[in-house]
N, C-alpha and C positions, 0 to 999 in steps of 0.2 A: 865620535864620528863627526867629520866636518860637514859643512854646508856644501851641497852639490847643485850643479846646474847641468842638466843633460840637454845638449843641443843635438837635435836629430836631423837637422838640415845639412847635408854634405857641403853645399856651397858656403854656408855660414862658417862652418868649421874650416874650410879651405881658406876663406878670407881672413879669419882670425889667425890661422897659422902663418899665412903670407905676411900679414902685418907684424906679427910677433917676430918673424925671421928678419924682416927689414929693419925693425927697431931694436932688435937684440933684447927684447923683453920676453917674459914668460907669457903664455896665452892668457893667464889670469890677469896679469898686469895690463896686457894689451886690451882685453875686453873691459876691464875697469876704467882704463884711460879713455877708451872710446865712449863708454857710457857717461863718464863725467863730462867729457867734451860735449856730447850731445845735450846733456842737461844744461850745461852752461850756455850753449848756443840758444837753446829754447828759452831760458830765462832772459837772456839778452834780447831776444826777439820780442818777448812779451813786454819788456821794459821799453823798447823802441816803439812798439805799437801803442802802448799806454801813453807815452810822451806825445806821440802824434795826435792821439785823440784829445788829450788835454790841451794841446796847442790849438786844435780846431775849435774846441769849446771856448777857449779864451778868445779866439778871433771872433767867434759868433757873438760872444758877450760884448766884445769891443764894438762890433758893428751895430748891435741892437741890445742895449743894456736891459731892456725889459725881459729878454730871454732868461736872464739870471734868476728871475723870480717865478719861472714857469717849470712845471715838471715835463717829462718827455711827452706824455700824452697831449698836454696843452700845446706844446711846440708843434707836434705832428698835426694836431687838429687845425692849427693856424696855417700850416703849409698845404695840407691836402683837404679836399672836400669829402663828403660822405661816401663818394664812389671811389676814393683813392686817387683822384686826379689832382694835379696842382690847382690850388685855390686861386 
């Protein structure tokens, strides 16, 4: 017996069939392709966000080299007072 996926939402089934018809692929191929594309887009988004964070950290270290030797709590403590307001 093969692996099965039971989609109970009629709109999802309709969309899968519509895309399959438009691409000339089977519903299985269509769903697999859509899932692979969604995963690839998610991974690319995570990489973009990670690169942006690394760039911000590098810029902060460039502007204040002492930050490089502080952990996050120490950095936050230097920025905000005990009430959470800017120091």
